[in-house]
C-alpha positions in Angstrom: -98.8 -15.3 59.9 -95.9 -17.5 61.1 -94.9 -18.3 57.5 -94.9 -14.5 56.6 -92.7 -13.8 59.6 -90.3 -16.5 58.7 -90.0 -15.2 55.1 -89.4 -11.6 56.4 -86.7 -12.9 58.8 -85.0 -14.8 55.9 -85.0 -11.8 53.7 -83.6 -9.6 56.5 -80.9 -12.0 57.5 -79.8 -13.1 54.0 -77.2 -10.3 53.6 -75.7 -11.2 57.0 -75.4 -14.9 56.0 -74.0 -13.9 52.6 -71.4 -11.6 54.1 -70.4 -14.3 56.5 -69.0 -16.1 53.5 -67.5 -12.9 52.1 -66.8 -11.4 48.7 -63.5 -11.3 46.8 -61.5 -8.5 45.2 -59.1 -8.8 42.2 -56.9 -5.9 41.2 -54.6 -6.3 38.1 -52.4 -3.9 36.2 -53.2 -3.5 32.6 -49.6 -2.8 31.7 -48.1 -5.3 34.2 -46.9 -2.7 36.7 -46.1 -4.5 40.0 -47.6 -3.1 43.2 -48.5 -3.7 46.9 -52.1 -3.7 47.9 -53.3 -2.4 51.3 -56.8 -2.9 52.5 -57.9 -0.8 55.5 -54.2 -0.2 56.1 -53.2 -3.9 56.1 -50.7 -4.9 53.5 -51.8 -7.9 51.6 -48.7 -8.9 49.7 -45.1 -8.7 50.8 -43.7 -8.9 47.3 -44.9 -6.7 44.4 -47.3 -8.3 42.1 -49.2 -7.4 38.9 -52.3 -9.4 39.8 -53.6 -9.7 43.4 -56.8 -11.5 44.5 -58.1 -11.3 48.1 -61.1 -13.3 49.2 -63.1 -13.7 52.5 -63.9 -10.0 52.5 -66.8 -9.8 54.9 -67.4 -6.0 54.7 -69.2 -4.3 51.8 -66.6 -1.5 51.6 -62.8 -1.2 52.0 -60.3 1.6 51.8 -57.7 0.4 49.2 -54.2 1.8 48.7 -52.0 0.8 45.8 -48.2 1.4 46.3 -46.2 0.8 43.1 -42.8 -0.9 43.0 -41.8 1.9 40.8 -41.7 4.8 43.1 -42.0 7.2 40.2 -45.6 6.2 39.9 -47.8 7.8 42.6 -49.8 5.9 45.1 -53.5 5.3 44.5 -56.1 5.7 47.3 -59.7 4.6 46.6 -62.7 3.4 48.5 -64.0 0.3 46.8 -67.0 -2.0 47.2 -67.1 -5.8 47.0 -70.8 -6.1 46.4 -73.1 -6.5 43.4 -74.6 -3.1 42.7 -78.0 -4.6 41.9 -78.4 -7.0 44.8 -75.9 -5.7 47.4 -74.8 -9.3 47.8 -71.1 -10.1 48.1 -69.6 -10.6 44.7 -66.4 -11.4 42.9 -65.3 -7.8 41.9 -62.4 -7.0 39.6 -60.7 -3.6 39.3 -57.9 -2.7 36.9 -55.0 -0.3 37.1 -54.8 1.9 34.0 -52.1 4.4 33.0 -54.1 7.3 31.7 -52.0 10.1 30.2 -49.1 9.2 32.6 -51.4 9.1 35.7 -52.2 5.7 37.3 -55.9 5.2 37.8 -57.9 2.4 39.5 -61.0 1.6 37.5 -63.9 -0.8 38.0 -63.6 -3.7 35.5 -66.3 -6.4 36.2 -68.4 -8.2 38.8 -69.8 -11.7 38.9 -71.4 -14.0 41.5 -69.1 -15.7 43.9 -67.9 -19.0 42.5 -67.7 -21.8 45.1 -64.3 -23.6 45.2 -62.9 -21.1 42.7 -59.3 -21.8 41.8 -57.4 -18.6 40.7 -55.1 -18.9 37.7 -51.4 -19.6 38.3 -50.4 -16.0 37.5 -52.6 -14.4 40.2 -51.3 -13.9 43.7 -54.2 -15.0 46.0 -54.8 -15.0 49.8 -57.5 -14.8 52.4 -58.2 -11.4 54.0 -56.9 -11.2 57.5 -54.2 -13.8 56.9 -50.6 -12.7 57.3 -49.0 -12.1 54.0 -46.1 -14.6 53.4 -42.7 -13.2 54.2 -40.5 -12.4 51.3 -37.9 -15.2 50.7 -34.4 -14.5 51.8 -31.5 -15.2 49.4 -28.6 -17.2 50.6 -25.2 -16.5 49.1 -22.3 -18.8 49.5 -18.9 -17.4 48.9 -15.9 -19.7 48.5 -12.3 -18.3 48.8 -9.5 -20.5 47.6 -5.9 -19.7 48.5 -3.0 -21.6 46.9 0.5 -21.5 48.3 3.5 -22.9 46.4 6.3 -24.2 48.6 9.9 -24.2 47.5 12.2 -27.2 48.0 13.9 -27.7 51.3 11.5 -25.4 53.2 8.8 -25.6 55.8 5.3 -24.2 55.6 3.0 -22.9 58.3 -0.8 -22.3 57.7 -2.8 -20.4 60.3 -6.5 -19.7 60.4 -9.1 -19.2 63.1 -9.2 -22.5 65.0 -6.6 -24.0 62.6 -2.8 -24.1 63.1 -0.9 -26.4 60.8 2.9 -26.7 60.3 4.3 -28.8 57.4 8.0 -29.7 56.9 8.6 -30.3 53.2 11.3 -33.0 52.4 14.3 -32.1 50.4 13.7 -31.7 46.7 9.9 -31.6 46.9 7.3 -29.0 46.1 3.9 -28.7 47.6 0.6 -26.8 47.2 -1.8 -26.0 50.0 -5.4 -24.9 49.4 -7.6 -23.2 52.0 -11.3 -22.9 51.4 -13.5 -20.4 53.3 -17.3 -20.6 53.0 -19.4 -17.6 54.0 -23.2 -17.7 54.1 -25.3 -14.6 54.5 -28.9 -13.7 54.1 -29.7 -10.8 51.8 -32.8 -8.6 51.6 -33.2 -5.6 49.4 -35.6 -2.9 50.6 -36.7 0.5 49.5 -35.2 3.6 51.0 -38.0 3.9 53.5 -37.7 0.2 54.6 -41.4 -0.1 54.5 -41.9 -2.6 51.6 -39.8 -5.6 50.8 -38.5 -5.5 47.2 -37.4 -9.1 46.7 -38.2 -10.1 43.2 -40.7 -13.0 42.7 -40.1 -15.7 40.2 -41.3 -15.1 36.6 -45.0 -15.8 36.2 -46.6 -17.8 33.4 -48.8 -16.0 30.9 -52.4 -17.1 30.3 -56.0 -16.2 30.8 -56.6 -14.2 33.9 -60.3 -13.3 34.1 -63.4 -14.8 32.4 -65.9 -12.6 30.5 -68.0 -10.4 32.8 -71.7 -11.1 33.1 -72.9 -8.6 30.6 -70.3 -9.5 27.9 -71.0 -13.2 28.3 -74.8 -12.7 28.1 -74.3 -10.9 24.8 -71.9 -13.6 23.5 -74.4 -16.4 24.5 -77.3 -14.6 22.7 -75.1 -14.2 19.6 -74.4 -18.0 19.4 -78.0 -18.8 20.1 -79.3 -16.7 17.2 -77.2 -18.6 14.6 -79.5 -20.7 12.4 -77.2 -23.7 11.7 -75.1 -25.9 14.0 -71.9 -25.2 12.1 -72.5 -21.4 12.3 -73.1 -21.7 16.0 -69.9 -23.5 16.5 -67.8 -21.1 14.4 -69.4 -18.1 16.1 -68.6 -19.5 19.6 -65.0 -20.2 18.6 -64.6 -16.7 17.1 -65.8 -15.2 20.4 -63.0 -16.9 22.3 -60.4 -15.4 19.9 -60.4 -12.3 22.1 -62.0 -13.5 25.3 -61.5 -16.0 28.2 -64.1 -18.0 29.9 -64.8 -19.9 33.1 -65.7 -23.6 33.2 -69.4 -22.7 34.0 -69.4 -20.4 30.9 -68.1 -23.2 28.7 -70.8 -25.5 29.9 -73.5 -22.9 29.2 -72.3 -22.5 25.6 -72.0 -26.2 25.1 -75.7 -26.6 26.0 -76.6 -24.3 23.1 -75.5 -27.0 20.6 -77.8 -29.7 19.4 -75.2 -32.4 18.5 -72.8 -34.2 20.8 -70.0 -33.8 18.3 -70.4 -30.0 18.4 -70.3 -29.9 22.2 -67.2 -32.0 22.3 -65.5 -29.9 19.6 -66.2 -26.7 21.4 -65.3 -28.1 24.8 -61.8 -29.1 23.5 -61.4 -25.8 21.8 -62.3 -23.7 24.9 -60.0 -25.6 27.3 -57.0 -23.4 26.4 -59.0 -20.2 27.0 -60.4 -21.3 30.4 -59.4 -19.5 33.6 -60.1 -22.3 36.0 -58.8 -25.5 34.4 -58.9 -27.3 37.7 -62.7 -27.3 37.5 -62.9 -28.5 33.8 -63.9 -32.0 34.8 -67.4 -30.6 35.4 -67.8 -30.1 31.6 -68.2 -33.9 31.2 -71.6 -33.7 32.8 -73.2 -32.0 29.8 -72.6 -35.1 27.5 -75.1 -37.8 27.0 -72.6 -40.5 25.9 -69.8 -42.1 28.0 -67.6 -42.1 24.9 -67.7 -38.3 24.7 -66.9 -38.0 28.5 -64.0 -40.4 28.1 -62.7 -38.5 25.1 -62.8 -35.2 26.9 -61.2 -36.7 30.1 -58.3 -38.1 28.0 -57.9 -34.7 26.3 -57.7 -32.9 29.7 -55.3 -35.6 31.1 -53.0 -35.0 28.1 -52.8 -31.3 28.9 -55.2 -30.2 26.1 -53.8 -32.4 23.3 
């Protein structure tokens, strides 16, 4: 009886424990349109971004608002969930912004289980929910004014400025030049006409893989590789899948385990490195090899930036 009660309590409390960790939400623009994201009325980014990821979301539903940098594009309001539809557990949920016949739409894109210690790609703006969004950087402009005065022979010169009063008597037959420099520093901030969103431009962001294959697509890809009869065919099939898809480190490991030979595993692991969304976790791939020589080879490959 006690065991049954314990199991029932565990089942009942699991969603609470899961939500204590929180889910995550990623919104990206298919066409690279930059935007501000508001969740339950709280602005998440002070500079417009094309890819925004928010984690530590402890509620199952949020009211999202998308405000585009380009005011000609209308705002988007949508109630979204950060749970897995099958289990109601917190998940890593991705939505995309799509321009459909001139109207901006927010569409569900994919969902996958929460990845512990996940490192977002460099081109994704990421922060914890509830944390104050970083203030937009101010630009400092230094202006230098140079004034040159030529003095005729047999004359005197007087230079006046705030806090400066200089008189110079020039000797007979001489000519002189006086230069005065003024430095002005000011902070500049560009805002929209309603002053509600800071419009300072972020630095250019690097291109690269943003999101790994969703659960359903990866399952199909894995089954396709597994059905190949020969090792060479499995390897070529796996590589062809990555021609149009990106993968996570865990997905790379899962595909490597489908190969029978160490050489095939190493070949694919090197090939997949450039299409991986979380390169910071790629050291884990070494655990699938049986020989230290293969692990060392891959580690050297990673250390050399994939070369």
